[in-house]
KELUM-916291 format. One record per residue (C-alpha): residue in one letter; x, y, z. Coordinates in steps of 0.25 Angstrom, whole numbers, padded with zeros to 4 digits, always signed. Example, Ala and Ser with C-alpha at 12.3 -4.5 7.8 and 13.67 -1.06 7.14 Angstrom:
# KELUM-916291
a+0049-0018+0031/s+0055-0004+0029/
//
This chain:
# KELUM-916291
m-0001+0000+0000/s+0005+0014-0003/a+0008+0023+0007/r+0000+0035-0001/r-0015+0035+0002/t-0023+0031-0010/v-0031+0041-0014/l-0045+0040-0023/v-0051+0052-0030/g-0065+0052-0035/n-0065+0063-0047/w-0080+0065-0051/k-0076+0075-0062/m-0089+0083-0066/n-0099+0074-0059/k-0109+0074-0047/s-0118+0084-0042/v-0117+0090-0027/d-0128+0080-0023/e-0121+0068-0030/t-0109+0072-0025/e-0114+0071-0010/q-0121+0058-0012/f-0108+0052-0018/i-0099+0056-0006/r-0110+0050+0004/a-0110+0037-0003/l-0095+0036-0004/r-0092+0040+0010/t-0101+0028+0015/v-0090+0019+0009/t-0077+0027+0010/d-0076+0034+0022/g-0065+0028+0031/l-0057+0022+0019/p-0042+0022+0026/n-0033+0020+0014/v-0039+0030+0003/d-0040+0044+0001/l-0053+0047-0006/v-0056+0060-0014/l-0068+0065-0021/a-0067+0076-0032/p-0081+0080-0035/p-0085+0092-0045/f-0082+0107-0039/m-0097+0109-0037/d-0098+0096-0028/l-0086+0099-0020/p-0093+0106-0007/a-0103+0095-0007/a-0093+0085-0008/c-0084+0091+0004/h-0098+0091+0012/a-0101+0077+0009/l-0086+0072+0011/a-0086+0079+0026/g-0079+0071+0036/s-0074+0060+0025/t-0060+0058+0021/i-0062+0060+0006/g-0056+0071-0001/l-0063+0081-0009/a-0055+0085-0023/a-0059+0096-0033/q-0057+0093-0047/n-0048+0104-0051/m-0045+0118-0045/h-0038+0132-0050/w-0024+0136-0045/q-0029+0149-0041/s-0035+0151-0027/s-0045+0162-0034/g-0047+0170-0046/a-0054+0172-0060/f-0054+0159-0064/t-0068+0156-0068/g-0073+0141-0065/e-0061+0137-0057/v-0059+0133-0042/s-0048+0136-0033/g-0041+0127-0022/k-0047+0136-0011/m-0061+0134-0016/l-0058+0118-0016/r-0053+0119-0002/d-0065+0127+0002/a-0074+0117-0005/g-0067+0106+0004/c-0058+0100-0007/t-0045+0093-0003/h-0041+0089-0016/v-0041+0093-0030/i-0039+0087-0044/v-0029+0095-0053/a-0027+0092-0068/h-0036+0081-0071/s-0034+0076-0084/e-0049+0082-0088/r-0044+0095-0083/r-0032+0094-0091/q-0040+0090-0104/y-0052+0097-0104/f-0047+0111-0095/g-0033+0114-0099/e-0027+0109-0085/t-0011+0108-0088/n-0001+0104-0079/e+0003+0118-0076/t-0011+0122-0071/a-0011+0108-0064/g+0002+0114-0056/r-0004+0125-0053/k-0017+0119-0047/l-0009+0109-0039/v-0001+0120-0032/a-0015+0126-0029/a-0021+0114-0024/h-0010+0112-0014/a-0012+0127-0009/h-0026+0125-0006/d-0023+0113+0001/l-0029+0103-0009/m-0022+0089-0013/p-0021+0090-0029/i-0023+0077-0036/y-0015+0080-0049/c-0019+0073-0062/v-0010+0069-0072/g-0012+0058-0084/e-0009+0056-0099/t-0019+0055-0112/l-0020+0043-0119/a-0012+0049-0131/q+0000+0052-0122/r-0001+0038-0116/e-0001+0032-0130/e+0010+0041-0134/e+0018+0036-0121/l+0018+0051-0115/t+0011+0046-0102/s+0025+0048-0093/a+0027+0062-0099/t+0014+0066-0098/i+0013+0063-0083/r+0026+0068-0079/t+0023+0081-0086/q+0011+0082-0078/v+0016+0079-0065/r+0030+0087-0067/e+0022+0100-0071/g+0010+0099-0063/l+0017+0095-0051/a+0028+0106-0053/s+0025+0116-0042/l+0022+0106-0030/s+0030+0104-0019/k+0033+0090-0013/d+0023+0092-0002/q+0012+0096-0011/m+0016+0085-0020/r+0014+0076-0009/e+0000+0082-0007/t-0004+0079-0022/i-0010+0067-0028/l-0007+0063-0043/a-0018+0056-0051/y-0013+0049-0064/e-0025+0049-0074/p-0022+0045-0088/i-0031+0053-0097/w-0034+0041-0105/a-0040+0033-0093/i-0049+0044-0087/g-0063+0042-0091/s-0060+0032-0101/g-0063+0019-0094/r-0048+0015-0097/t-0038+0015-0085/a-0023+0014-0084/s-0019+0001-0080/p-0014-0001-0066/e+0000-0002-0072/q-0001+0010-0081/a-0006+0019-0070/q+0005+0015-0061/q+0016+0018-0072/v+0011+0032-0072/h+0009+0032-0057/g+0024+0028-0056/l+0029+0039-0066/l+0021+0049-0057/r+0027+0044-0045/d+0041+0044-0051/t+0039+0058-0056/l+0035+0063-0043/i+0048+0057-0038/d+0055+0065-0047/m+0048+0078-0044/y+0046+0078-0029/g+0055+0065-0024/a+0051+0050-0020/d+0044+0054-0006/v+0034+0063-0011/a+0031+0054-0024/a+0030+0043-0015/a+0018+0051-0007/v+0011+0056-0019/r-0002+0049-0023/i-0005+0047-0037/q-0018+0041-0042/y-0023+0035-0054/g-0036+0040-0062/g-0043+0035-0074/s-0055+0026-0075/v-0052+0022-0060/k-0063+0012-0056/p-0065+0002-0044/d-0061-0009-0053/n-0047-0004-0058/l-0044+0004-0045/e-0037-0006-0037/l-0027-0010-0048/l-0024+0004-0049/i-0022+0008-0035/a-0014-0004-0033/q-0002+0002-0041/p+0010+0008-0032/d+0008+0022-0037/i-0006+0023-0039/d-0012+0030-0025/g-0027+0030-0029/a-0036+0035-0041/v-0044+0047-0046/v-0057+0042-0051/g-0066+0048-0060/g-0080+0040-0065/s-0079+0030-0054/s-0078+0041-0043/l-0092+0044-0046/d-0099+0032-0040/a-0097+0032-0025/a-0098+0017-0024/a-0088+0015-0035/f-0079+0026-0030/g-0080+0020-0016/q-0077+0006-0021/m-0063+0013-0026/a-0061+0020-0013/a-0062+0006-0005/i-0052-0001-0016/v-0042+0011-0014/n-0044+0009+0001/r-0041-0005+0000/v-0030-0005-0010/g-0023+0008-0007/
//
């Protein structure tokens, strides 16, 4: 068993109303409260965050936003700051999810600004990296991942890096039903760990948790998290069902 605590994140994307959020959390807590070997985090849409915070009161489940701006305030129509997220009860924030990169122009440079801002507002960032299918087929996975890591994390101190979670999410696997094999995922997670050693040293690299994301389901989760450098998962579609997500939490708690 790894000394790193396994973490399971449910990224709801643009799904669930306030009522649905409250119902989901009530159902989830009946089966997950008190699990000792897993850190659970939910990432609802912005509008659901206050209701989720209220429903999570008294639990150990973390609350994540799906994005944030790097400034604390200003003329940025449609954006949300780290201060606002803390006020809404957030403990975590997802940064540079592939959908943010693909559809909304997120870059390694803007992601780096957000990572610094997240730490300034006492939010634990979950920094996402991953390659496209074309990049994998052209054997550019390693170069792509290393660039995303080196450029995105360039301004973080060693202490901040210890309090940052990485998430490897191959873009070709997200929402496609295709999942990287445990061996493919471990290969990239090992690359990520080696890159962190180069940047921050072995002690910091050994402490950082690296998750896998991309069509993760109850039936493939156990083999993934059994890999030595995979410390949990970011779950999309399967996190929208409380029973399925609770089942996954139990698997992670048992294996992790």
